[in-house]
C-alpha positions as a printed Julia matrix, in Angstrom:
177×3 Matrix{Float64}:
  -1.84   13.3    -9.87
  -2.33    9.64  -10.69
   0.38    7.89  -12.71
  -0.68    5.51  -15.49
   0.89    2.69  -17.46
   0.12    2.35  -21.16
  -0.97   -1.27  -21.78
  -2.62   -1.37  -25.18
  -4.69    0.17  -27.96
  -8.27   -0.05  -29.14
  -7.47   -1.16  -32.67
 -10.85   -1.63  -34.34
 -14.5    -2.54  -33.85
 -15.82   -6.08  -34.15
 -19.4    -6.62  -35.21
 -22.39   -4.42  -34.55
 -22.82   -4.81  -30.77
 -19.95   -2.63  -29.56
 -17.19   -5.22  -29.26
 -13.7    -3.89  -29.91
 -10.41   -5.39  -31.05
  -7.6    -4.67  -28.59
  -3.85   -4.71  -29.25
  -2.2    -5.61  -25.94
   1.35   -4.57  -24.99
   1.38   -6.92  -21.99
   3.83   -9.86  -21.91
   1.08  -12.42  -21.81
  -1.41  -11.15  -24.35
  -4.34  -11.8   -22.01
  -2.79  -10.06  -18.97
  -4.56   -6.84  -19.91
  -7.85   -8.67  -19.28
  -6.98   -8.93  -15.58
  -7.95   -5.32  -14.91
 -11.63   -4.52  -14.3
 -11.34   -0.85  -15.24
  -9.48    0.54  -18.22
  -8.78    4.21  -18.73
  -9.16    5.12  -22.42
  -7.84    8.22  -24.12
  -5.21    9.54  -26.49
  -3.1    10.59  -23.47
  -3.23    9.38  -19.86
  -4.11   12.85  -18.51
  -7.33   12.94  -20.57
  -8.28    9.25  -20.26
 -11.71    8.27  -18.95
 -12.53    5.09  -16.97
 -14.49    2.24  -18.57
 -15.6    -0.93  -16.81
 -14.51   -4.13  -18.6
 -17.43   -6.54  -18.85
 -15.57   -9.24  -20.79
 -12.17   -9.52  -22.46
 -11.03  -12.69  -24.22
  -8.64  -14.06  -26.8
 -10.17  -14.45  -30.25
  -7.66  -16.01  -32.64
  -4.47  -13.91  -32.49
  -6.21  -10.89  -31.01
  -8.27   -9.82  -28.02
 -11.88   -8.73  -28.0
 -13.35   -6.53  -25.28
 -16.85   -5.62  -24.21
 -17.04   -2.43  -22.16
 -19.94   -1.36  -20.0
 -22.14    1.26  -21.7
 -20.57    0.65  -25.14
 -23.5    -1.14  -26.69
 -23.24   -0.66  -30.45
 -20.86   -0.06  -33.33
 -21.38    3.72  -33.24
 -20.27    3.96  -29.62
 -17.33    1.63  -30.25
 -16.18    3.62  -33.33
 -15.7     6.68  -31.1
 -13.14    4.75  -29.02
 -11.18    3.35  -31.98
  -7.53    4.44  -31.86
  -7.59    5.27  -28.16
  -4.94    3.97  -25.78
  -5.6     1.71  -22.8
  -4.11    2.88  -19.51
  -4.09    1.32  -16.04
  -3.21    3.2   -12.82
   0.39    2.29  -12.05
  -0.39    1.57   -8.41
  -2.62   -1.35   -9.49
   0.31   -3.19  -11.05
   2.1    -5.75   -8.91
   5.84   -5.8    -9.57
   8.11   -8.43   -8.07
  11.45   -7.4    -6.6
  13.4    -8.7    -9.62
  11.04   -7.17  -12.22
  10.85   -3.76  -13.87
   8.24   -1.94  -15.86
   9.6    -1.17  -19.31
   8.32    2.39  -19.0
  10.52    2.89  -15.9
  13.68    1.83  -17.77
  13.25    4.34  -20.61
  15.68    7.29  -20.31
  17.99    5.44  -17.89
  21.66    5.91  -18.83
  23.43    2.61  -19.55
  27.05    2.17  -18.44
  29.58   -0.51  -19.34
  32.05    0.06  -16.53
  32.81    3.79  -16.59
  31.72    4.22  -20.23
  28.23    5.61  -20.82
  26.82    3.8   -23.87
  23.68    5.94  -24.06
  20.08    6.19  -22.87
  17.4     3.54  -23.09
  15.04    4.68  -25.87
  12.76    1.64  -25.75
  12.59   -2.06  -25.06
  11.64   -4.8   -27.48
  10.79   -8.44  -27.12
  12.02  -10.6   -29.97
  11.14  -13.92  -28.37
  13.94  -15.29  -26.22
  14.51  -12.18  -24.07
  13.81   -8.48  -23.78
  16.23   -6.17  -25.58
  17.28   -2.68  -24.49
  17.36   -0.24  -27.42
  19.98    2.3   -26.38
  20.65    5.53  -28.29
  24.09    7.09  -27.89
  24.33   10.32  -25.9
  24.77   13.74  -27.44
  28.47   14.33  -28.02
  29.3    10.64  -28.53
  32.19    9.94  -30.92
  29.94    7.68  -32.97
  26.16    8.18  -33.15
  24.18    4.99  -33.17
  22.05    2.45  -31.39
  22.9    -0.5   -29.18
  20.6    -3.53  -28.95
  21.55   -5.23  -25.7
  19.79   -8.3   -24.24
  18.2    -7.5   -20.88
  19.47  -10.66  -19.21
  21.13  -11.4   -15.88
  24.49  -12.3   -17.51
  24.77   -8.77  -18.97
  22.72   -6.48  -16.71
  24.59   -6.09  -13.43
  22.49   -3.44  -11.66
  19.41   -1.28  -12.21
  19.09    1.91  -10.15
  15.73    3.46  -11.07
  16.13    6.32   -8.57
  19.52    7.19  -10.06
  18.25    6.51  -13.63
  21.27    4.21  -14.22
  21.73    0.69  -15.58
  25.12   -0.99  -15.22
  25.99   -3.72  -17.69
  28.99   -5.88  -18.49
  29.37   -6.46  -22.21
  30.98   -9.77  -23.13
  33.49   -9.89  -25.98
  31.93   -9.63  -29.42
  29.0    -7.46  -28.33
  30.18   -4.6   -30.54
  28.12   -6.39  -33.2
  25.07   -5.1   -31.3
  25.95   -1.52  -32.28
  24.55    0.1   -35.41
  25.85    3.44  -36.7
  23.3     6.15  -37.46
């Protein structure tokens, strides 16, 4: 079974000729435009392939023209669907990770398990790991830890483990739930 990466959403229609507004989850907004076929669906296992004819930045958003989507009625049917790309089409450098692959990894500071990665966020300067404490933790809460070289010591995707070294004062990155 083919594995997919979720890269964006069909947000709305634009005009009468079948153009659609796309919300991209890629780091560079336009990076999603680099793929000639998008798989659209509510879930990856039911997604159908669509050929991208054109995709371009329009103000603060992206517009896309898909082959065989020629009017507003056809485009309306795709509104709200997710954009997927086969994972094997994505080129990942040795020092890079797909956010999706980091989710559910257990994060350790030394021997102490802080919790599991629930999501990642980008607030501008760097990516941030959102870590939820494990069941049975003394204090339930969430850590927001910068995903930077000074803190992240090792990522073992096969072992589903991320080792970090928290500098002094990082307890401020913990919020009780």
